[in-house]
N, C-alpha and C positions, 0 to 999 in steps of 0.2 A: 316366620311367616304364618299367618292364620289359615287354617284349613277352611275352605268355603262352607263346609257343613257345620262349622262351629259358630257361624253367624246366621241369625234368622233373616228371612226375606223382609220381615216386618217385625219390629220389636214389641208388638202388642197383638192381642187377638183382633180379628176383624171378620165380618160376615163374608161368606163365599158368594160372589155375585154371579158367576157363571162357571160351567164346567163342560168338558167334552173335548174331542180332538186331542186327547192325551194330556190335558192340563186343566188349569183353574185360573179364574180372575178374581181378584180381591183388592180393595182399596187402591184403585187405579193401576194395579200391577197385574202381571200375568206370570204364570209359572208352568213349565212343561214338566210333567211327572207327578208323582204322588206327593201329598202334603201331610204334615203333622201340625195340627193347630192346637197350641197350648196357651195357658194364661200368660206366659212370658213372650210369646211371639209365634209366628208362622214359619215353619222350617221345611226344607226339602226332606223327603222321606224316600229312601231307595227301594221300597217294597213295590212290586209290580203285580203280585198275585197273592191271594189269601194264604197259601201254604207257607209264605215267607214271614207271616206274622207270628212273632214269638217274643219272649222276654227281652232278647237282645235288640230286636227291631223297635221295641217299645221302651227302650232304656230311658229316653227323655221323659216318658209318661211316669215311669216309676220314680224318677228323680223329682218330679213336680207333683207327686201324689198328694202332698199336704194341701195343695190348692185345687184339687180336682175331686169331684164326687162321681161324675159320669164320663166314661170314655165312649164316644160314638165311633164305631168302626165302619167305614164305607168300604165294602168288599169288592168294589168294581161292579162287574156284571154277574158275578157268581155268588150263590148263597153259600155261606160258610158257617160251620159250627166250630167255635173255638175249642181247642183242647182243654180238658178239665184242669190240667196243671196250670195253664195260663190264667184261666178264670180264677182259680184258687189263689194264685200269686197276686193278682190284682185285688181280690177280695181282702187279702192279708194286709194290704196298704189302704184299704177302705175305698177302692175305686170299683164301680160297677161298670162292666163292659156290655155295650148294646150293639151287636153287629147287625148290619143291614146293607142292602145295595147302596152304592155311592150316592145316587140321586136322593133317595129318602134320607140318607145320612146327612147330606148337606142341608136339606130343609129342616131336619130335627136340630142339627147343630145351630143353625141360624136363629131358630126360635128360642132355643135355650140360652144362647148368647144374648139375644135381645131381652130376655127375662133376667139377665145378670146372674144366671146360674153358674155353678162351678163345673164347667164342661170343657172337655177337650175332644178333638176329633183326629182320627187317623184315616186318611182318605186315599184310596187307590184310584189313580187316574183311569178314566174310561175313554175308549176311542171316539 
């Protein structure tokens, strides 16, 4: 049996069309909870607050690092300064992390995706 978290909601990247009320809308789909948007698809992400963001929660990002230049991190409604070790670990695989509130993160991700940039997004859902 396949674990549901082993299957993407969408097997390709897509712009985020709406957010709020604890979820997101994209490509005629909706998802309740946080999202990880990668070059190979859009995945459920169990993170609910910035303190939970670490190498383990970003494991899929590290695995896909050869296809990503920038990781946009939407931190919900809290400003978050990533731990130095996490920034350095991402830098070691040549991924630049750019944390910001979830709203601006979605707008930045959508623009970069539209420009066909090598971008990923880790987005914490907001109420």
